[in-house]
C-alpha positions as CSV (number, residue, x, y, z in Angstrom):
1,M,7.7,14.6,7.3
2,V,5.0,12.2,8.4
3,V,4.9,7.9,8.2
4,R,1.7,6.9,6.4
5,V,-0.4,4.2,5.6
6,D,-2.6,3.9,2.6
7,L,-4.7,0.6,2.5
8,N,-8.0,-0.6,0.9
9,I,-10.4,-2.9,3.8
10,S,-13.7,-4.8,3.6
11,L,-16.3,-3.3,6.0
12,D,-15.5,-6.7,8.3
13,G,-11.3,-5.0,8.0
14,F,-9.9,-7.7,5.9
15,A,-7.2,-6.4,3.9
16,T,-6.5,-9.4,2.1
17,T,-8.8,-11.9,0.3
18,T,-8.9,-15.8,0.2
19,D,-11.0,-16.4,-3.2
20,Q,-7.5,-17.5,-5.3
21,T,-7.7,-19.7,-8.0
22,P,-4.4,-20.9,-10.7
23,E,-6.9,-19.8,-13.0
24,N,-8.2,-16.7,-11.3
25,P,-4.9,-15.8,-9.5
26,F,-6.5,-12.4,-8.0
27,G,-10.0,-13.9,-7.4
28,E,-12.9,-11.8,-7.6
29,D,-13.3,-10.5,-4.1
30,W,-9.8,-8.6,-5.1
31,S,-11.4,-6.9,-7.7
32,R,-14.9,-5.6,-5.8
33,L,-12.3,-4.8,-3.0
34,V,-9.9,-2.4,-4.6
35,G,-12.4,-1.5,-7.5
36,P,-13.6,2.0,-5.9
37,Y,-9.7,2.7,-6.1
38,T,-8.8,1.6,-9.5
39,A,-11.4,3.0,-11.4
40,T,-9.8,6.7,-10.3
41,R,-8.6,9.4,-13.2
42,T,-5.5,8.7,-10.9
43,F,-4.5,5.3,-10.6
44,R,-5.5,4.9,-14.5
45,E,-3.1,7.5,-15.2
46,R,-0.3,6.8,-12.7
47,V,-0.5,2.9,-13.2
48,L,-1.9,1.9,-15.6
49,H,-0.4,4.7,-17.9
50,E,-3.6,6.0,-19.6
51,S,-4.8,9.2,-19.9
52,G,-8.3,10.3,-19.6
53,G,-11.1,8.4,-18.2
54,G,-12.1,7.4,-14.6
55,S,-13.8,8.6,-11.5
56,T,-13.0,11.8,-10.5
57,G,-14.6,12.3,-6.8
58,V,-14.1,11.7,-3.1
59,D,-12.1,8.2,-4.2
60,D,-10.0,10.1,-6.8
61,K,-9.3,12.6,-4.2
62,Y,-7.7,10.7,-2.0
63,A,-5.8,8.3,-4.7
64,A,-4.2,11.4,-5.7
65,E,-3.3,12.2,-2.3
66,Y,-1.6,8.7,-1.9
67,F,0.8,9.5,-4.3
68,D,1.7,13.3,-3.3
69,G,4.8,14.2,-1.5
70,I,5.9,10.4,-0.7
71,G,9.9,10.8,-0.6
72,A,10.3,6.6,0.2
73,E,8.3,3.6,0.3
74,I,8.5,0.3,2.2
75,M,6.6,-3.0,1.4
76,G,6.6,-6.6,1.8
77,A,8.6,-9.5,-0.6
78,G,4.9,-10.5,-0.7
79,M,3.7,-7.1,-2.0
80,F,6.9,-7.0,-4.8
81,G,6.2,-10.1,-6.0
82,L,9.0,-11.9,-4.3
83,H,6.6,-14.7,-2.5
84,N,5.5,-15.2,-6.5
85,F,8.4,-15.3,-8.1
86,P,10.9,-16.7,-5.9
87,D,13.3,-18.4,-8.2
88,D,13.7,-15.6,-10.7
89,P,16.6,-13.1,-10.5
90,A,14.9,-10.9,-13.5
91,W,12.2,-10.5,-11.5
92,Q,11.6,-6.8,-10.8
93,G,8.1,-6.5,-9.5
94,W,4.5,-6.0,-11.3
95,W,4.6,-2.5,-12.7
96,G,7.4,-2.9,-15.8
97,D,9.6,-0.4,-16.8
98,E,7.0,2.5,-15.6
99,T,6.4,2.3,-11.9
100,P,4.2,4.0,-9.9
101,F,6.8,5.1,-7.7
102,R,10.0,7.0,-8.8
103,Y,11.3,7.4,-5.6
104,P,13.3,4.7,-3.3
105,V,11.0,1.8,-2.4
106,F,12.6,-0.6,0.1
107,I,10.9,-3.9,0.3
108,L,11.7,-6.4,3.5
109,T,12.8,-10.1,2.7
110,H,14.6,-12.3,4.2
111,T,16.3,-13.5,1.1
112,T,18.4,-10.2,-0.1
113,R,19.6,-9.0,-3.9
114,A,21.3,-6.5,-5.7
115,P,19.6,-3.7,-5.8
116,I,17.3,-2.5,-8.9
117,D,17.6,0.3,-10.7
118,M,13.9,1.3,-13.4
119,P,14.4,3.6,-16.2
120,D,12.0,5.5,-14.2
121,G,14.1,6.7,-11.7
122,T,12.6,4.5,-9.1
123,R,15.4,2.3,-7.1
124,F,14.4,-1.2,-5.2
125,E,16.6,-1.9,-2.6
126,F,15.8,-5.0,-0.3
127,L,16.4,-5.5,3.1
128,A,16.3,-7.6,6.1
129,A,15.8,-5.7,9.0
130,S,13.6,-4.4,11.8
131,P,10.7,-1.6,10.8
132,E,12.8,0.9,13.0
133,E,16.0,0.0,11.0
134,A,14.2,-0.2,7.4
135,L,12.0,3.2,8.7
136,E,15.4,4.9,9.1
137,R,16.7,4.4,5.8
138,A,13.5,5.7,4.5
139,V,13.7,8.3,6.2
140,Y,17.3,8.9,5.1
141,A,16.5,8.0,1.4
142,A,13.1,10.8,1.4
143,G,14.6,14.0,2.4
144,G,12.5,15.6,4.2
145,E,9.3,13.8,2.1
146,D,7.1,11.4,3.4
147,V,7.4,7.7,4.2
148,R,4.8,5.5,3.2
149,I,4.2,1.7,4.1
150,G,2.8,0.8,1.4
151,G,1.7,-3.1,2.1
152,G,1.0,-5.7,2.3
153,P,-1.1,-5.7,5.7
154,T,1.2,-8.0,7.7
155,V,4.6,-5.5,6.8
156,V,1.4,-2.6,7.7
157,K,0.6,-4.1,11.0
158,A,4.0,-4.2,12.0
159,F,4.5,-1.0,11.8
160,L,1.4,-0.1,13.5
161,E,2.2,-2.2,16.9
162,A,5.7,-0.5,16.5
163,G,4.3,2.9,17.0
164,L,5.4,3.7,13.9
165,V,2.7,5.2,11.9
166,D,1.9,9.2,11.7
167,R,-1.2,9.0,9.4
168,I,-3.4,5.6,9.0
169,H,-5.6,6.1,5.9
170,V,-7.9,3.0,4.9
171,S,-10.8,3.2,2.3
172,I,-13.2,1.0,3.8
173,T,-15.6,-0.9,0.6
174,P,-18.6,-1.8,1.6
175,I,-18.3,-5.7,1.1
176,L,-18.3,-8.4,3.5
177,L,-15.1,-10.9,3.4
178,G,-15.1,-12.9,6.3
179,R,-11.8,-14.5,6.5
180,G,-8.1,-13.3,5.2
181,I,-5.4,-10.8,6.7
182,N,-7.8,-8.9,9.2
183,L,-5.8,-5.1,9.9
184,W,-7.1,-5.1,13.2
185,D,-6.5,-7.8,14.9
186,G,-4.4,-7.4,18.0
187,L,-4.2,-3.4,17.9
188,R,-7.2,-3.0,20.4
189,G,-7.1,0.7,21.6
190,L,-4.8,1.9,18.6
191,E,-6.9,5.1,18.0
192,D,-5.6,6.1,21.3
193,G,-3.3,8.7,20.5
194,Y,-5.0,9.5,16.8
195,Q,-7.9,12.3,15.9
196,A,-10.2,10.6,13.3
197,S,-12.4,11.9,10.2
198,A,-13.9,10.4,7.8
199,E,-15.5,11.1,4.5
200,A,-18.4,9.1,2.1
201,A,-18.0,8.6,-1.3
202,D,-20.8,8.7,-3.5
203,D,-20.3,5.0,-4.4
204,G,-20.5,3.9,-0.1
205,V,-17.0,3.6,0.2
206,T,-15.6,5.5,3.1
207,H,-12.4,7.2,3.6
208,L,-11.3,6.6,7.3
209,T,-8.2,9.2,8.7
210,F,-6.6,8.6,11.6
211,R,-4.0,11.4,12.4
212,R,-2.1,11.7,15.7
């Protein structure tokens, strides 16, 4: 069992975008940042539930690994959507009845609510817990499979700062954002204790992996 991180970041290290507007709540930069991932066959099949189509190269190889062997996931309230819909007790996340997870997902939040059991077998549980406490719950729920720290970057940084992550994979999209949440801020020397490897895709994306 390993604790894993997979994130899309820009060439200058940003994992969030800042160009959102009421008319375009995700902004143009977000589609540029995650475009190589969302173009893969794996994303289209696992997240959009579309059969056929999508890229099948290096980016798709890492997209497939994103889901392989995961037994539980931890994410922040923002990734689940609680920041966007704080007063909606019926909110069940962005994904609809058929989520891409199909395993227990623990959402870190200051305002807990009752667990949600989805038709596809996903169970969302809401925790007010430290990274260590949340990870203990997730490891137990994963039953020997891997645990992914799904995001967003603030949650990922908390687990990195606590030294709890065994494998870090970042998909570096060749764009410059200049602002947002930088994954590497405050993590000087993080590479110590990890072995690094990299693989480039034809679209210019670099997949950088750190393993203990």
